[in-house]
PyMOL commands that place a pseudoatom at each C-alpha (Angstrom):
pseudoatom trace, name=CA, resn=UNK, resi=1, chain=A, elem=C, hetatm=0, pos=[82.248, 99.905, 147.935]
pseudoatom trace, name=CA, resn=UNK, resi=2, chain=A, elem=C, hetatm=0, pos=[81.615, 101.605, 145.135]
pseudoatom trace, name=CA, resn=UNK, resi=3, chain=A, elem=C, hetatm=0, pos=[81.837, 101.143, 141.496]
pseudoatom trace, name=CA, resn=UNK, resi=4, chain=A, elem=C, hetatm=0, pos=[83.591, 103.240, 138.907]
pseudoatom trace, name=CA, resn=UNK, resi=5, chain=A, elem=C, hetatm=0, pos=[81.137, 105.129, 137.199]
pseudoatom trace, name=CA, resn=UNK, resi=6, chain=A, elem=C, hetatm=0, pos=[80.450, 104.400, 133.445]
pseudoatom trace, name=CA, resn=UNK, resi=7, chain=A, elem=C, hetatm=0, pos=[82.566, 106.274, 131.105]
pseudoatom trace, name=CA, resn=UNK, resi=8, chain=A, elem=C, hetatm=0, pos=[81.012, 107.099, 127.967]
pseudoatom trace, name=CA, resn=UNK, resi=9, chain=A, elem=C, hetatm=0, pos=[84.036, 104.813, 126.036]
pseudoatom trace, name=CA, resn=UNK, resi=10, chain=A, elem=C, hetatm=0, pos=[83.089, 101.611, 128.380]
pseudoatom trace, name=CA, resn=UNK, resi=11, chain=A, elem=C, hetatm=0, pos=[79.337, 102.886, 127.358]
pseudoatom trace, name=CA, resn=UNK, resi=12, chain=A, elem=C, hetatm=0, pos=[79.777, 102.395, 123.347]
pseudoatom trace, name=CA, resn=UNK, resi=13, chain=A, elem=C, hetatm=0, pos=[82.775, 99.365, 123.997]
pseudoatom trace, name=CA, resn=UNK, resi=14, chain=A, elem=C, hetatm=0, pos=[80.163, 97.715, 124.911]
pseudoatom trace, name=CA, resn=UNK, resi=15, chain=A, elem=C, hetatm=0, pos=[77.490, 98.794, 122.201]
pseudoatom trace, name=CA, resn=UNK, resi=16, chain=A, elem=C, hetatm=0, pos=[79.508, 98.251, 119.965]
pseudoatom trace, name=CA, resn=UNK, resi=17, chain=A, elem=C, hetatm=0, pos=[80.332, 94.286, 120.512]
pseudoatom trace, name=CA, resn=UNK, resi=18, chain=A, elem=C, hetatm=0, pos=[76.622, 93.402, 121.094]
pseudoatom trace, name=CA, resn=UNK, resi=19, chain=A, elem=C, hetatm=0, pos=[76.328, 95.165, 117.211]
pseudoatom trace, name=CA, resn=UNK, resi=20, chain=A, elem=C, hetatm=0, pos=[78.691, 93.977, 115.870]
pseudoatom trace, name=CA, resn=UNK, resi=21, chain=A, elem=C, hetatm=0, pos=[78.641, 89.950, 117.574]
pseudoatom trace, name=CA, resn=UNK, resi=22, chain=A, elem=C, hetatm=0, pos=[75.229, 89.145, 115.384]
pseudoatom trace, name=CA, resn=UNK, resi=23, chain=A, elem=C, hetatm=0, pos=[76.535, 90.780, 112.328]
pseudoatom trace, name=CA, resn=UNK, resi=24, chain=A, elem=C, hetatm=0, pos=[74.743, 94.450, 112.426]
pseudoatom trace, name=CA, resn=UNK, resi=25, chain=A, elem=C, hetatm=0, pos=[75.735, 97.164, 110.873]
pseudoatom trace, name=CA, resn=UNK, resi=26, chain=A, elem=C, hetatm=0, pos=[75.853, 100.419, 112.071]
pseudoatom trace, name=CA, resn=UNK, resi=27, chain=A, elem=C, hetatm=0, pos=[73.429, 101.713, 108.761]
pseudoatom trace, name=CA, resn=UNK, resi=28, chain=A, elem=C, hetatm=0, pos=[70.889, 98.949, 110.074]
pseudoatom trace, name=CA, resn=UNK, resi=29, chain=A, elem=C, hetatm=0, pos=[71.072, 99.889, 113.710]
pseudoatom trace, name=CA, resn=UNK, resi=30, chain=A, elem=C, hetatm=0, pos=[70.711, 103.046, 111.959]
pseudoatom trace, name=CA, resn=UNK, resi=31, chain=A, elem=C, hetatm=0, pos=[67.406, 102.021, 110.450]
pseudoatom trace, name=CA, resn=UNK, resi=32, chain=A, elem=C, hetatm=0, pos=[65.897, 99.744, 113.182]
pseudoatom trace, name=CA, resn=UNK, resi=33, chain=A, elem=C, hetatm=0, pos=[66.379, 101.607, 115.076]
pseudoatom trace, name=CA, resn=UNK, resi=34, chain=A, elem=C, hetatm=0, pos=[65.730, 105.230, 114.029]
pseudoatom trace, name=CA, resn=UNK, resi=35, chain=A, elem=C, hetatm=0, pos=[69.142, 106.760, 115.627]
pseudoatom trace, name=CA, resn=UNK, resi=36, chain=A, elem=C, hetatm=0, pos=[71.067, 107.978, 112.640]
pseudoatom trace, name=CA, resn=UNK, resi=37, chain=A, elem=C, hetatm=0, pos=[74.037, 105.666, 111.840]
pseudoatom trace, name=CA, resn=UNK, resi=38, chain=A, elem=C, hetatm=0, pos=[76.740, 108.914, 112.268]
pseudoatom trace, name=CA, resn=UNK, resi=39, chain=A, elem=C, hetatm=0, pos=[75.314, 109.243, 115.820]
pseudoatom trace, name=CA, resn=UNK, resi=40, chain=A, elem=C, hetatm=0, pos=[75.501, 105.855, 116.858]
pseudoatom trace, name=CA, resn=UNK, resi=41, chain=A, elem=C, hetatm=0, pos=[79.309, 105.977, 115.237]
pseudoatom trace, name=CA, resn=UNK, resi=42, chain=A, elem=C, hetatm=0, pos=[80.025, 108.581, 117.375]
pseudoatom trace, name=CA, resn=UNK, resi=43, chain=A, elem=C, hetatm=0, pos=[78.657, 106.552, 120.803]
pseudoatom trace, name=CA, resn=UNK, resi=44, chain=A, elem=C, hetatm=0, pos=[80.501, 103.955, 119.974]
pseudoatom trace, name=CA, resn=UNK, resi=45, chain=A, elem=C, hetatm=0, pos=[83.610, 105.891, 119.469]
pseudoatom trace, name=CA, resn=UNK, resi=46, chain=A, elem=C, hetatm=0, pos=[83.021, 106.629, 122.830]
pseudoatom trace, name=CA, resn=UNK, resi=47, chain=A, elem=C, hetatm=0, pos=[83.076, 110.401, 121.812]
pseudoatom trace, name=CA, resn=UNK, resi=48, chain=A, elem=C, hetatm=0, pos=[79.439, 111.264, 124.226]
pseudoatom trace, name=CA, resn=UNK, resi=49, chain=A, elem=C, hetatm=0, pos=[76.696, 109.425, 124.831]
pseudoatom trace, name=CA, resn=UNK, resi=50, chain=A, elem=C, hetatm=0, pos=[73.463, 108.440, 124.413]
pseudoatom trace, name=CA, resn=UNK, resi=51, chain=A, elem=C, hetatm=0, pos=[70.199, 110.277, 125.584]
pseudoatom trace, name=CA, resn=UNK, resi=52, chain=A, elem=C, hetatm=0, pos=[68.328, 107.308, 127.419]
pseudoatom trace, name=CA, resn=UNK, resi=53, chain=A, elem=C, hetatm=0, pos=[65.415, 108.162, 124.459]
pseudoatom trace, name=CA, resn=UNK, resi=54, chain=A, elem=C, hetatm=0, pos=[68.329, 106.382, 121.685]
pseudoatom trace, name=CA, resn=UNK, resi=55, chain=A, elem=C, hetatm=0, pos=[69.367, 104.081, 124.638]
pseudoatom trace, name=CA, resn=UNK, resi=56, chain=A, elem=C, hetatm=0, pos=[65.809, 102.735, 124.788]
pseudoatom trace, name=CA, resn=UNK, resi=57, chain=A, elem=C, hetatm=0, pos=[65.545, 102.680, 121.082]
pseudoatom trace, name=CA, resn=UNK, resi=58, chain=A, elem=C, hetatm=0, pos=[69.230, 101.084, 119.900]
pseudoatom trace, name=CA, resn=UNK, resi=59, chain=A, elem=C, hetatm=0, pos=[69.243, 98.356, 122.820]
pseudoatom trace, name=CA, resn=UNK, resi=60, chain=A, elem=C, hetatm=0, pos=[65.227, 97.168, 121.606]
pseudoatom trace, name=CA, resn=UNK, resi=61, chain=A, elem=C, hetatm=0, pos=[66.603, 96.724, 117.742]
pseudoatom trace, name=CA, resn=UNK, resi=62, chain=A, elem=C, hetatm=0, pos=[69.010, 94.560, 119.240]
pseudoatom trace, name=CA, resn=UNK, resi=63, chain=A, elem=C, hetatm=0, pos=[66.354, 93.111, 121.730]
pseudoatom trace, name=CA, resn=UNK, resi=64, chain=A, elem=C, hetatm=0, pos=[68.707, 93.073, 124.349]
pseudoatom trace, name=CA, resn=UNK, resi=65, chain=A, elem=C, hetatm=0, pos=[68.537, 94.588, 128.086]
pseudoatom trace, name=CA, resn=UNK, resi=66, chain=A, elem=C, hetatm=0, pos=[69.642, 98.430, 128.489]
pseudoatom trace, name=CA, resn=UNK, resi=67, chain=A, elem=C, hetatm=0, pos=[72.066, 96.976, 130.728]
pseudoatom trace, name=CA, resn=UNK, resi=68, chain=A, elem=C, hetatm=0, pos=[73.709, 94.347, 128.766]
pseudoatom trace, name=CA, resn=UNK, resi=69, chain=A, elem=C, hetatm=0, pos=[73.637, 97.358, 126.046]
pseudoatom trace, name=CA, resn=UNK, resi=70, chain=A, elem=C, hetatm=0, pos=[75.737, 99.914, 128.282]
pseudoatom trace, name=CA, resn=UNK, resi=71, chain=A, elem=C, hetatm=0, pos=[77.828, 97.221, 129.105]
pseudoatom trace, name=CA, resn=UNK, resi=72, chain=A, elem=C, hetatm=0, pos=[76.761, 97.169, 133.124]
pseudoatom trace, name=CA, resn=UNK, resi=73, chain=A, elem=C, hetatm=0, pos=[76.901, 93.995, 135.362]
pseudoatom trace, name=CA, resn=UNK, resi=74, chain=A, elem=C, hetatm=0, pos=[74.651, 92.921, 137.712]
for i in range(1, 74): cmd.bond("trace and resi %d" % i, "trace and resi %d" % (i + 1))
show_as sticks, trace
zoom trace
């Protein structure tokens, strides 16, 4: 059976969890990834989803896999 697709809100919750788990601010993540902090905040709030380029940059800055970053389970 096929799983339900992830929503922007689901991805945003997972993104925020990893950032907060390591005690990183949105501002610091923005500096490390090159993604504006306001944009990161909008992703975390589920207002819209990030582009693939931004997912890669943010996951790299947090030193986690893309699957982890978006909350996808294996």
